[in-house]
N, C-alpha and C positions, 0 to 999 in steps of 0.2 A: 456516434453517440459514445460519450465517453462516461464510462460507469467506474466508480471507485468503491471497492469493497473494503470494510474493516471487518476482518476475519478473526475468529477465536483459535484458528490454527494457520499454520504457514501454507496450507493448501498444496498446490504442486511446486511450490518453491523447494520445499523439502518434504515430500510426501512421507517419508520414512519416520518424520516426527510425529505423524498422526499414528501414534503407537498403538492406541487401544484396538487391539485385534485386527491390525493390519491395514489401516487407513481410514480416512474420513470421508463424509458425504459433501464436505464442501469442495474438496478436491475433485470428487465426482461431478458436481454442478460446474465447476471450472472447465472440465474437460468438454461438457455440453456448450458452454457459453464461448469457448474458444473457436467452435465451427460457425459462430454467427459472424459474418463479415461485417455487419453494420455496427458492431460494438467494439470499442478500444477499451481494454480492461486493465484497471490497476487493482492491486491487492495489498492492503496493508494489514500487518499482524505483529504481535510481540514475538521478539526473537532476539536472542543474545549475539547481535551482530553490530559492527561499527560503521559499515558503509550505509549511505542514505538510501540508495536505490540501485535495483539491478533490472535489467531487460532481458527477457527469455522467452522465445517462441512468441513474440508480439505482446506479452504481458508485462507490465511495470510492476515490480515487487518493491515493497518498502518496508524493510524490517524496522520495527519500532523496538528501541533498546528496552529490556525487561527491567524496569525500574522497581528493584525490590528493596524492601526495608526488612530489617530484622524483627522479630516478634517484639522485642523490648521497644523499638523505634515506633511500632504501631500502636503499642500501648500508650506511648507518650504523645500520641496524637499526630505523629508524622503522616503526611498525605502524599502519595506518589502521583495522585490524578492530575494535578496542574502540569507537572512535567510531561505526562502522557498526552494531555489535551494540547499542550504547546507544539509538542512534536507532530501530532496528528494534524494540526492547522498548517503547519509547514508543509506536510505531505499534500494537503488539499491545495495549497496554493501552488505547489510544483505541478500537480497532474491536472489542475483545472477541470474538475468533472462537471458534466451536466448533471448528474445524480449520484447520490451516495447511498449505498446499501449497507447496512449493519446487521451482522449476524448476532441476534441474541438482545433482547431488551435487559437482560440481567446483568451485563458486562459494563465496564466504565466507558467504552466507546459510545454508548447511548448518551453520554453527556454532551456530545458533540450537538445534539439537537439544539442546545442553547447557545451555540457559539458560531453557527454559519446560517446564512440565508439560502444555501444550496439545498434543494429539495433532498430530504432523506426518507428512505423506506427501510423500516426494521423488519428483519426476517425473524419471526417469533421462533425461539426455540423451547426452551422451559420456561417458567414463570416463578419467581421465588416466593411471593406471598403465599399461594397454596403449598409450595414446597415446604416452607416454614411451618404451615399449619400441620404437615405430616412428617416433620423432621425425625421424630423418634417413633419407633414401634412401640406398641403396648407393653409396659413394663421395662421400659429403657429410658434413661435420662443422662445428662451430661455427667453426672456423679459416677456412673459406670465407668468412664474413661479415667477417673482418678484411681479407682481401686482394683479394676480387672487387670489379672497378671497377664503378661505375654504380648504387651502391645509395643510396638515401635513408639519412639518419641514422637515422630511426626503424625502418626495416626492418633496417639493420645492427645496431643495438643490440639489437632484439628477437632476432635470430639469435644474437648473442653471448651473451646471458644466458639463452637458452630452455632450455638443458640443466639450469642450476641452478633456474630458475623452475619447470620441468615436474616436476623431482624433489621440491621442497618441496611443490608443490601436489598432487602425486599422493599423497605421504604424509598430506597433510591430508585428501584425499579418502576415503581408506581409514578414517580415523578418524571422519569424518563418517558413513560408511556404518554402521560398528560402533555408533555411538550412536543411530542411528534405528531405529525398528520397521517402519515401513511404507514400501513403494516401489510405484511403478507404472512400467511400461515396455511396450516393443511388440517386443522381440526376444529370441530365446533367448540370444543374446550378453550383454544387459544383465542378463537374469535369472540367468544362470550366474554373473556377476561379483557381484551382490547376495549370491547363497547362498555364493560363495567367501568373501567378506569378513565375512558375517554370517549364520551359519547358522541364527539364530533370527528372521530378518527374514520378514516377509509381504509377498509380491509379487503385484501385481494387473497384468493385462494390459489396456492401454488404447491404442487406436490414435490416431494423430495427426491433427489438423485439417489441411486444406489450404485455401488461399485461394479465394475464391469464383470468381475468373476461371478456375480449372481445374475446379471443381466444377459450376458452373452455365452456363458458357458452351456454346455450340453448336459451337465449333470442335474438330475432331479431325484427328489425323494421317492423311494420305494419301500413299502412295509418290509422290514426285516422278516426273513424266513424262520429263524431260530425263535425259541421262546422267551429268551432274555429280553426285558424291556429296558431300552436305553433311553433315558431322559436327558435332554441337554438344556442348558440356560446360558445365555450370554449377557452378563450384567457388568456393573462396575463396583468399586470399592464402597462407596457412601452406603451407611446403613439403612437408609431409606429405600435402597434397591432391593432388599428383601432377602439377603442371605440368611438371616434367621429363619425366614420362613421355609426356606429349602431344607435347612436342618431339622426344622419340627416336623415337617411333611415326611421327609426321609425316615425319622425315627418312628412315625406312625405307620408308614408303610412296612417297616421292619417288624413292628410290634403287632398289628392288627390285621395283616395280610400274609398270604403266603407267595406274593409276587417276587419272581426272580429279577431283581433289577440292579442298575447301576445309574448314577446321576453324575454327569460331567458338568462342571461350572467353568465357564471361560470368562476371562476379565478380571478375575479375583486371584491375587497371589498368596494372601496371608489371612487366614480366618480364625486365628487363635483367640481372638477377642470373642467371637460367637461361641466357639466352642467352650471357652471359660465361663462366659456369662450364662449359657443355657445348659451346660454340663452334657453336651452331646458331642462325641467325637466324630468327625466327618467320616473317616474310614470304617468306623464300626457301623455306620448305617449306610455304607455304599456310596458316600458322597466323595468325588475326587476333584480336587482343584487343579485346573489345567493352565492357568495363568493366561497370558495372552497369545494369540496365533495369527499368523499371516492369513491373508483372506482365503488362499487356495486350500490351506490346511483347514480352515473354518468350513469351507464349503463341503469337504470330504466329511468331516465330523457331524455336520448337520444331516447330510444325506444318509449316513449310516445309522442315524438315531430313531427311536420310535415315535417321540413326540417332543415338542418344545414347551417348556414352561417359563413364563415371564412372570416373576414374583414381586415386582416393585410396588412400593406404598403410594408413588405418585410419579407421574410420566406424562409426556405430551404424545409423541408419536415415534418410539424408539426404532431406529433403522434395524436393529436386531430383529425385531419381529417382522418388519417388511422384508428383510433378507430371507428369513425362514419361510415366509408366505411365498416368496418368488420361488423357492425350491420345492415347495409343496408339502412342508411338514404340518402335521395337525397341531394347532396352537391351543394352548391354555393359558390365559392371562388375566391378571387382576383387572376388574373394572374400575379404573381410576384415571384421572386426568382425561386426555384425549383418546384413550385406547379404544373406546367405543366407536370412534370414527375411523379407525383403521382395521378393527376385528369386528365383523358382523356377527353377533352372537348367534350361535348355532348354525351358521351358514359357511363362515370362512374361520371360524376358530370358536372356542368357548370361553366366555368371560365368568369369573367368580369373584366374590368379595375380597378386599385385601384383609390381611391378618386372618385368614380362614383356614388353617392347616388341615383341619378335619373335612372340609368341603373339598379341598384340593386332593387330599389323598384319596378320597371316594372317586373324584373325576379321574385320576389317573388309573385307579383300578378298573373302573367301567371302560374308559377310552381304550386302554391298552388291550382290552378283551374284545373290542368291536371293531374289527378290520373293515367292515362295510362303511362304518361311520367315518373311519380314518381316511379311507379312500375318498369319501364325499367331500370332507372337509379340505382335503388336499387338492382336489379338482378346482373346487371353488375358489381357494386361496391363490392358486396359480393364475386363474382368469383374472381376479380382481387385481393382483399385484403386477401382472404384465401390462394391463391398461393404465393402472395409477402411476407407474414409475417409467413409462415410455419416454426415452430421453428427447424425441423430436416434440412430443406434446409439451414436455417441460420447457423446452426452448422456446417454442412459440407462446406458451404461457407467460414466460418471464419476459420476453420481448414486449408483449402486449401490455404487461405491467408498466415497464419501464416508459413506453410510448404514452401510455395513458396519463401517468404522473407528470411527465414533461408537457403534456398537452394542457393539462388543467391547473398546472402550477403557475 
């Protein structure tokens, strides 16, 4: 069975390039698929490389040149998608796959659904139409990126054009979903969106792979013995990931409680925009920006924390939460997108409304003082995550999905 992936990362071809906190889940999934003798795998991905094809440990890798245009060229209507599609079709012709798997309906690879008769299954990641709906937190808009001080030109430009860019990409994603027959995902949220946009689609449930440091390591969370409350969050740079909520909540903790706390934020390098926008200085409210971390370093940081907070305004099933659950951290997470499918409220974590700093402040105060509840949440989270992310179960599920599609198509 010849399976060709179109991936948003280079996977195991260059795992160091999956730079966000030390690696990616697609690389973890490739490690699982490599162990299945009935699958001959090819992986295509955007990468600044001139060679057409590489063969390594039985996997065929196809770097797709990163067709980049300047901002001025994009404004003038230049479109790199035709070049990407042409190169992708050349890869398909060379590899001759029985089935194509595309990671993410939101990227340009989804356009291939309209250019080949080979069966395609899209592995849902996020989904831009609801992301666009939650693009800016309350009190923020694109004009903040014109006037707020301390922004890099890249971040400023990204914010200014985000509304237009998200709107166009969201419409493209709807069309992609409407042109594809098969999908796989892992939450009721992404399943519902697929059904909304394409009532004739077939949806398969498949859990997501985690990195080996979280699966096979011996380290697990234990409640710190000292009285200092160590909060940890692992997020990314976009403003809809909730950095503003972290600053607002930390400010309330400092102002309204006597809690001795520190809040470490991984995955973000520069928060001057949020500090200037909300007039809250991170270090003055005990928030520390840690940048990115390799997976083993992140495991240590998580295990030495008191609780995990996920502040995002929109998400599907972030692996950062799944990894924290695998280690047993007590979880506080916004009840948005697909999070209610991976965090069972009151059992394996606690969900709270988005943009609710006062609610989150009170939850942190209560949970950090309730060691018995922390232990209960931890035990339940480990049990759930261990079953959900079992590599052998994922391999069998994925193989069954492939076989079902090829049998029915």
